[in-house]
C-alpha positions in Angstrom: 0.4 -0.1 -0.1 2.7 2.8 0.9 4.4 1.7 -2.0 1.5 2.3 -4.3 1.4 5.4 -2.4 4.6 6.8 -3.3 4.5 6.0 -6.9 1.1 8.4 -6.9 3.1 10.8 -5.1 6.0 10.0 -7.7 3.6 10.9 -10.6 2.0 14.2 -9.2 5.8 15.2 -8.2 6.6 14.5 -12.5 3.9 17.2 -13.6 5.5 19.9 -11.1 9.1 19.5 -11.4 10.6 18.7 -14.9 14.2 18.1 -15.1 15.6 19.7 -18.7 19.2 19.1 -20.2 19.9 22.1 -21.9 20.7 26.4 -21.3 18.9 28.0 -18.6 18.4 30.9 -20.6 16.4 29.2 -23.3 13.3 28.2 -21.3 10.1 29.8 -23.0 9.0 30.3 -19.1 7.3 32.9 -17.2 10.1 33.3 -15.1 13.7 32.3 -14.8 14.8 32.2 -10.9 18.1 31.7 -9.6 19.6 31.6 -6.1 22.1 35.0 -5.5 23.5 36.6 -2.3 22.1 40.1 -1.1 24.7 42.2 -1.3 24.3 43.2 -4.1 27.0 41.8 -6.3 26.9 39.2 -8.9 30.3 38.0 -9.7 30.5 34.5 -10.2 28.6 31.6 -11.8 25.4 31.8 -13.5 24.6 35.1 -11.1 27.2 36.7 -13.2 25.1 35.5 -16.6 22.2 37.4 -15.4 24.1 40.5 -15.0 25.5 40.5 -18.1 22.3 39.7 -19.9 19.9 41.6 -17.6 21.6 44.9 -16.9 18.2 46.8 -15.7 17.7 44.3 -13.1 21.5 44.2 -12.0 21.2 48.1 -11.1 17.7 47.2 -9.9 18.9 44.5 -7.9 22.0 46.4 -6.7 19.1 49.4 -5.1 17.4 46.9 -3.1 20.6 45.4 -1.6 21.8 49.1 -1.5 18.6 49.7 0.5 18.2 47.0 2.5 15.1 45.8 0.6 16.9 42.5 -0.2 17.1 40.1 2.6 18.5 36.5 2.7 15.6 34.1 2.8 13.0 36.6 0.8 13.1 37.0 -3.0 11.7 39.5 -5.5 10.5 39.9 -9.0 11.8 41.5 -12.1 9.5 42.1 -14.3 11.0 42.5 -18.0 8.7 44.5 -20.6 9.0 41.5 -22.1 9.3 37.9 -21.2 10.9 36.1 -19.3 10.9 37.8 -15.3 13.6 37.2 -13.5 13.2 36.0 -9.8 16.6 37.2 -7.1 16.2 34.3 -4.5 17.9 35.4 -2.0 19.7 32.2 -1.1 22.6 33.1 0.9 24.5 36.5 2.8 27.7 36.4 0.9 29.4 33.6 -0.2 28.4 29.7 0.5 24.5 29.3 0.4 22.1 28.1 3.8 19.7 25.8 3.5 17.9 28.0 5.9 18.1 30.6 3.0 17.0 28.3 0.2 13.8 27.3 2.4 13.0 30.3 3.1 13.4 32.2 -0.3 11.4 28.7 -2.0 8.3 29.3 0.7 8.5 33.1 -0.4 8.3 31.8 -4.5 5.4 29.4 -3.4 3.2 31.9 -1.6 3.7 34.6 -4.1 3.6 32.7 -7.9 -0.1 33.0 -7.7 -0.4 36.4 -6.7 2.5 37.0 -9.8 0.8 35.4 -11.8 3.3 32.7 -12.5 2.5 29.5 -14.5 6.1 27.9 -15.4 9.4 29.1 -13.8 12.5 28.0 -15.1 15.2 27.4 -12.4 19.2 26.1 -12.4 20.0 23.8 -9.2 20.0 26.6 -7.2 22.5 26.6 -4.2 24.2 23.4 -5.4 27.1 25.0 -7.5 29.4 27.8 -6.1 26.6 28.1 -3.4 28.1 24.7 -1.8 25.2 22.9 -0.7 24.2 18.9 -1.7 21.4 19.0 -4.8 19.5 16.3 -3.0 19.2 18.7 0.0 17.7 21.5 -2.2 15.5 19.1 -4.3 14.2 17.8 -1.1 12.8 21.2 -0.2 11.7 22.2 -3.8 9.6 19.1 -4.1 8.8 19.9 -0.3 7.0 23.0 -1.6 6.1 22.5 -5.2 4.4 18.7 -4.8 1.0 20.4 -4.2 1.0 23.5 -6.3 0.0 24.6 -10.2 3.1 25.7 -10.6 5.3 23.9 -13.3 9.0 24.0 -12.6 12.0 23.5 -14.9 15.3 22.4 -13.4 17.8 23.0 -16.0 21.4 21.7 -16.2 23.6 22.3 -19.1 24.1 19.6 -21.4 
């Protein structure tokens, strides 16, 4: 009986979380999300690529950090005039992510996605590259929040 229930839960999760090999920036989703620090610097990893591709977002991010409006464990959406929108998730203060802040920032996304009007979002394996966390730990948090949601999450990883 437990095995059957687990299979049903796994099937439901597969509907909400897709794993795709390919460039995050090729996703055709409402938004792209990534984990970042809250000190106003995007100088490494995927954050550096976000900074390069979306300079207006980066200027907004720096201003929010400077004013104390973007804190660890929180998130915010930068609305592009054309999609995708950008979601910055405060997964770390400075260097190195914290599973606590990952949990809190994904909780923010879960609490906010309907109000924002998101149907789908693409993310890298947040906090598990330069952030230093193990992906299975982060993935568990992701699944815990979104298994029962109607937000489709594409976890993208370069080939």
